[in-house]
C-alpha positions as CSV (number, residue, x, y, z in Angstrom):
1,M,-21.9,39.3,-35.0
2,A,-21.9,38.9,-38.7
3,L,-23.9,37.3,-41.5
4,R,-22.4,34.3,-43.1
5,E,-23.0,32.9,-46.5
6,I,-25.6,30.1,-46.6
7,R,-24.3,27.1,-48.6
8,K,-26.8,26.1,-51.3
9,E,-27.8,22.6,-52.5
10,G,-25.0,21.1,-54.6
11,D,-22.3,22.5,-52.3
12,P,-20.3,19.4,-51.2
13,V,-20.1,20.6,-47.6
14,L,-23.8,19.9,-47.2
15,A,-23.2,16.2,-47.8
16,K,-20.5,15.8,-45.2
17,L,-20.6,14.4,-41.7
18,C,-20.2,17.1,-39.0
19,K,-17.7,16.5,-36.2
20,P,-18.5,16.7,-32.5
21,V,-17.7,19.9,-30.5
22,K,-15.2,19.2,-27.8
23,E,-15.0,22.6,-26.1
24,I,-16.6,26.0,-26.3
25,T,-14.1,28.4,-27.8
26,P,-14.5,32.1,-28.7
27,R,-14.8,31.0,-32.3
28,I,-17.7,28.6,-31.4
29,T,-19.5,31.3,-29.5
30,E,-19.1,33.7,-32.4
31,L,-20.3,31.0,-34.8
32,I,-23.5,30.5,-32.8
33,E,-24.2,34.2,-32.7
34,D,-23.5,34.5,-36.4
35,M,-25.8,31.5,-37.1
36,F,-28.7,33.2,-35.4
37,D,-28.1,36.4,-37.3
38,T,-27.8,34.6,-40.6
39,M,-31.0,32.5,-39.9
40,Y,-33.0,35.6,-39.0
41,E,-31.7,37.5,-42.1
42,G,-32.9,34.5,-44.2
43,N,-36.3,34.4,-42.5
44,G,-35.5,30.8,-41.4
45,C,-36.4,29.0,-38.2
46,G,-33.3,26.8,-38.0
47,L,-29.8,26.6,-39.3
48,A,-27.0,24.0,-39.0
49,A,-23.3,24.9,-38.8
50,C,-22.6,23.0,-42.1
51,Q,-25.0,25.4,-43.9
52,V,-22.5,28.2,-43.2
53,G,-19.6,26.0,-44.1
54,V,-18.5,24.8,-40.6
55,L,-18.5,21.0,-40.2
56,R,-19.4,20.9,-36.5
57,Q,-22.4,19.3,-34.7
58,I,-24.2,22.5,-33.9
59,F,-27.6,23.9,-35.0
60,V,-29.8,26.7,-33.8
61,V,-33.6,26.9,-33.8
62,D,-36.1,29.7,-33.2
63,I,-39.7,28.9,-34.1
64,G,-41.1,32.1,-32.7
65,D,-42.0,30.8,-29.3
66,D,-39.8,33.4,-27.5
67,N,-37.0,30.8,-27.1
68,Q,-33.7,30.5,-28.9
69,Y,-32.5,26.9,-28.9
70,V,-28.8,25.9,-29.4
71,F,-28.1,22.2,-29.9
72,I,-24.5,21.0,-29.7
73,N,-23.7,17.3,-30.3
74,P,-27.4,16.4,-30.3
75,Q,-28.9,12.9,-30.3
76,I,-32.6,12.1,-30.9
77,T,-33.3,9.4,-28.4
78,E,-37.1,8.9,-28.9
79,M,-39.5,9.4,-31.8
80,E,-43.3,9.0,-31.6
81,G,-46.1,9.4,-34.1
82,E,-46.0,10.8,-37.6
83,V,-47.0,14.1,-39.1
84,T,-46.9,15.0,-42.8
85,D,-46.4,18.7,-43.6
86,E,-44.6,21.2,-45.8
87,E,-40.9,22.0,-45.3
88,G,-38.4,24.3,-46.8
89,C,-34.7,25.0,-46.2
90,L,-32.4,28.0,-46.4
91,S,-30.0,25.9,-48.5
92,I,-32.8,25.4,-51.1
93,P,-34.4,28.8,-51.3
94,G,-37.7,29.4,-52.9
95,Y,-38.9,25.7,-52.7
96,V,-40.9,23.6,-50.4
97,G,-41.8,19.9,-50.3
98,T,-44.0,17.5,-48.3
99,V,-42.2,15.5,-45.7
100,T,-43.3,13.0,-43.0
101,R,-41.5,13.3,-39.7
102,A,-42.1,12.2,-36.1
103,Q,-44.7,14.2,-34.3
104,K,-42.9,14.0,-30.9
105,I,-39.3,13.6,-30.1
106,K,-36.9,13.5,-27.2
107,V,-33.4,15.0,-27.7
108,V,-30.3,15.1,-25.6
109,A,-27.6,17.7,-26.4
110,F,-25.3,20.4,-25.0
111,D,-26.1,24.1,-24.8
112,E,-23.8,27.0,-25.8
113,E,-21.9,26.6,-22.5
114,L,-21.5,22.8,-23.1
115,K,-23.9,22.0,-20.3
116,P,-26.0,18.9,-21.1
117,F,-29.8,19.1,-21.4
118,E,-32.7,16.9,-22.4
119,M,-35.9,18.1,-23.9
120,E,-39.1,16.8,-25.4
121,A,-40.5,18.6,-28.5
122,E,-43.6,18.1,-30.6
123,D,-45.2,19.4,-33.7
124,F,-43.4,22.3,-35.4
125,L,-40.5,22.4,-32.9
126,A,-39.9,18.6,-33.3
127,R,-40.0,19.0,-37.1
128,A,-37.4,21.9,-37.0
129,I,-35.1,19.9,-34.7
130,Q,-35.3,16.8,-36.9
131,H,-34.7,18.8,-40.1
132,E,-31.6,20.5,-38.6
133,F,-30.4,17.2,-37.1
134,D,-30.4,15.6,-40.6
135,H,-28.0,18.3,-41.8
136,L,-25.4,17.1,-39.3
137,S,-25.3,13.8,-41.1
138,G,-25.1,15.4,-44.5
139,H,-28.8,14.9,-45.4
140,L,-31.2,17.4,-46.9
141,Y,-34.9,17.3,-46.6
142,T,-35.2,16.7,-50.3
143,E,-34.2,13.1,-49.7
144,K,-37.5,12.7,-47.8
145,V,-39.8,14.7,-50.0
146,E,-43.0,12.9,-51.0
147,G,-43.7,14.0,-54.6
148,E,-42.1,17.0,-56.2
149,L,-40.6,20.2,-54.8
150,R,-42.9,23.2,-55.3
151,K,-42.2,26.9,-55.6
152,A,-42.8,28.5,-52.2
153,V,-45.6,31.0,-52.0
154,P,-44.3,34.2,-50.4
155,Q,-46.1,35.1,-47.1
156,E,-46.4,38.3,-45.1
157,E,-45.8,38.4,-41.4
158,D,-49.4,37.6,-40.6
159,G,-49.5,34.5,-42.8
160,V,-51.5,36.1,-45.6
161,P,-50.1,35.1,-49.0
162,L,-48.7,38.0,-51.1
163,A,-50.2,38.5,-54.5
164,E,-47.6,37.9,-57.2
165,N,-47.0,40.4,-60.1
166,T,-49.3,43.1,-58.7
167,E,-48.8,46.8,-58.9
168,E,-49.7,49.4,-56.3
169,A,-52.4,51.9,-57.3
């Protein structure tokens, strides 16, 4: 397992279409493991393969619900409701923007063993899946931002904002 470089906004690979995965090879297995490590190191909750320079239809998600999700060749088959909330992206570090997405979705995909599955997701998990799904088509969340991007406010583990430019006594 290794950390991979996260491609930043402006890198042409982020604007390209990802290709379907046809078989699980040792390189795909290693990629998925590296994606989780890279996502955790960046304090993210999702990461698409193109964000580490690999143009394959794979993304991983972990929203802190004791589950690690792997989506290979995913398709969102149903969308319901709307929720507007703040989003960020590991490819655009330090910024957030307001985005409206479906509140509830149904997705079909393959897991890390290329076994098909279907799941329903809502709220934050649905938002994370939609965000990563967009990456597979070469789209960043900034295309959907309502208003301007804003500087992200750093947060501690418990969600309390950190004070900026403070000194310890």
